[in-house]
TITITI-528216 format. One line per field, with one value per residue (C-alpha): residue number from 0; residue in three letters; y, x, z. Coordinates in steps of 0.25 Angstrom, whole numbers, plus 5000, padded with zeros to 4 digits. Each point is the difference from the previous one (the first is absolute). Layout:
REM residues N
dovo: c(NUM, ...) .
sero: c(ALA, ...) .
v: c(Y, ...) .
u: c(X, ...) .
w: c(Z, ...) .
***
This chain:
REM residues 120
dovo: c(0, 1, 2, 3, 4, 5, 6, 7, 8, 9, 10, 11, 12, 13, 14, 15, 16, 17, 18, 19, 20, 21, 22, 23, 24, 25, 26, 27, 28, 29, 30, 31, 32, 33, 34, 35, 36, 37, 38, 39, 40, 41, 42, 43, 44, 45, 46, 47, 48, 49, 50, 51, 52, 53, 54, 55, 56, 57, 58, 59, 60, 61, 62, 63, 64, 65, 66, 67, 68, 69, 70, 71, 72, 73, 74, 75, 76, 77, 78, 79, 80, 81, 82, 83, 84, 85, 86, 87, 88, 89, 90, 91, 92, 93, 94, 95, 96, 97, 98, 99, 100, 101, 102, 103, 104, 105, 106, 107, 108, 109, 110, 111, 112, 113, 114, 115, 116, 117, 118, 119) .
sero: c(MET, LEU, LEU, PRO, LEU, THR, GLU, ALA, ALA, ILE, LYS, CYS, ILE, GLU, HIS, GLY, THR, ILE, LYS, SER, SER, ASP, MET, LEU, SER, VAL, TYR, SER, GLY, CYS, VAL, LEU, LEU, ASN, CYS, GLU, LYS, MET, THR, MET, LYS, ARG, LEU, SER, GLU, ILE, MET, MET, LYS, ASN, GLY, VAL, ARG, ASP, PHE, VAL, PHE, ASP, THR, LEU, ILE, ARG, TYR, ARG, ILE, PRO, ASP, TRP, GLU, VAL, THR, GLU, TYR, THR, VAL, PHE, PRO, GLU, VAL, LYS, LYS, TRP, ILE, THR, SER, GLN, THR, LYS, SER, ARG, ASN, MET, THR, GLU, ALA, ARG, ALA, ALA, LEU, GLN, LYS, ILE, SER, CYS, ILE, SER, GLU, ASN, ILE, LEU, ILE, ALA, ASP, ALA, LEU, ILE, THR, SER, THR, PHE) .
v: c(4625, 4994, 4994, 5011, 5007, 4990, 5000, 5016, 4998, 4989, 5008, 5012, 4992, 4992, 5013, 5011, 5006, 4999, 5005, 4991, 5009, 4998, 4984, 4999, 5005, 4991, 4989, 5004, 4999, 4986, 4997, 5005, 4995, 4987, 4999, 4986, 4993, 4998, 5015, 5005, 4991, 5004, 5015, 4997, 4993, 5012, 5009, 4991, 4997, 5017, 5000, 5005, 4992, 5006, 4994, 5009, 4993, 4986, 5001, 5004, 4989, 4990, 5001, 4994, 4992, 4995, 4994, 5012, 5005, 5014, 5008, 5009, 5012, 5010, 5015, 5001, 4999, 5006, 4990, 4989, 5004, 4999, 4987, 4994, 5007, 4992, 4987, 5003, 5008, 4994, 5011, 5005, 5014, 5005, 4994, 5009, 5012, 4997, 4999, 5013, 5006, 4996, 5012, 4992, 4992, 5007, 5006, 4988, 4990, 4990, 4998, 5001, 4989, 4990, 5000, 4998, 4990, 4993, 5001, 4996) .
u: c(5445, 4999, 4986, 4996, 5002, 4994, 4987, 4999, 4999, 4990, 4992, 5001, 4996, 4990, 4993, 5003, 5005, 5015, 5009, 5007, 5011, 5000, 4999, 5012, 5010, 4993, 5002, 5015, 5002, 4995, 5009, 5013, 4995, 4998, 4986, 4995, 4993, 4986, 5000, 5004, 4989, 4990, 5003, 5000, 4986, 4994, 5005, 4995, 4987, 4998, 5002, 5015, 5008, 5013, 5012, 5010, 4994, 4999, 5015, 5002, 4992, 5006, 5013, 4994, 4989, 5007, 4986, 4993, 4992, 5005, 4991, 5002, 4991, 5008, 4999, 5016, 5002, 5015, 5004, 4993, 5009, 5012, 4997, 4996, 5014, 5008, 4997, 5008, 5011, 5005, 5009, 4998, 5008, 4992, 4987, 5002, 5003, 4988, 4991, 5004, 4995, 4986, 4993, 4989, 5012, 5012, 5001, 4995, 5012, 4992, 4992, 5012, 5007, 4988, 4999, 5015, 5000, 4987, 5005, 5014) .
w: c(5262, 4987, 5006, 5005, 4987, 4992, 5010, 4999, 4985, 5001, 5009, 4991, 4987, 5007, 5006, 4991, 4987, 4997, 4991, 4990, 5002, 5015, 4999, 4991, 5013, 5009, 4989, 4998, 5016, 4999, 4990, 5006, 5014, 4994, 5005, 5002, 4988, 5007, 5004, 4987, 4993, 5010, 4997, 4985, 5001, 5007, 4990, 4990, 5006, 5001, 4985, 5000, 4990, 4994, 4992, 5009, 5013, 4994, 4997, 5014, 5005, 4990, 5007, 5013, 4994, 4986, 4995, 5001, 4987, 4994, 4994, 4988, 5006, 5007, 5006, 4999, 4985, 5002, 5010, 4993, 4988, 5008, 5006, 4986, 4995, 5011, 4994, 4991, 5003, 5015, 5001, 5016, 4997, 4989, 5007, 5011, 4993, 4991, 5013, 5003, 4989, 5003, 5007, 5007, 5008, 4999, 5014, 5006, 5003, 5007, 4987, 4992, 5008, 5000, 4984, 4999, 5010, 4993, 4986, 5002) .
***
């Protein structure tokens, strides 16, 4: 199912407008399902070509493509702050608790798990 998911996301990006919050779920699924590097790179390059660059996406992408360049810009400032704080903390229990307090992702276990996976 991962390939149809990424192909659907690519078509949505190429032929319409898609919200960053919707793509965050797609990227999270790619991380948790260990999407092939080539597929992840293709999806990421299409987003970048369409002007979508974000610190949170880049962090998820780097989990599969370690040399991916991370931008400072983000539409998810609370999530960026959490990711940045984890480089110092490294405490998974505290990290999960802090994620639950971020309103834009608190109810989305898929995104939370992908962030934990890509950060730890």
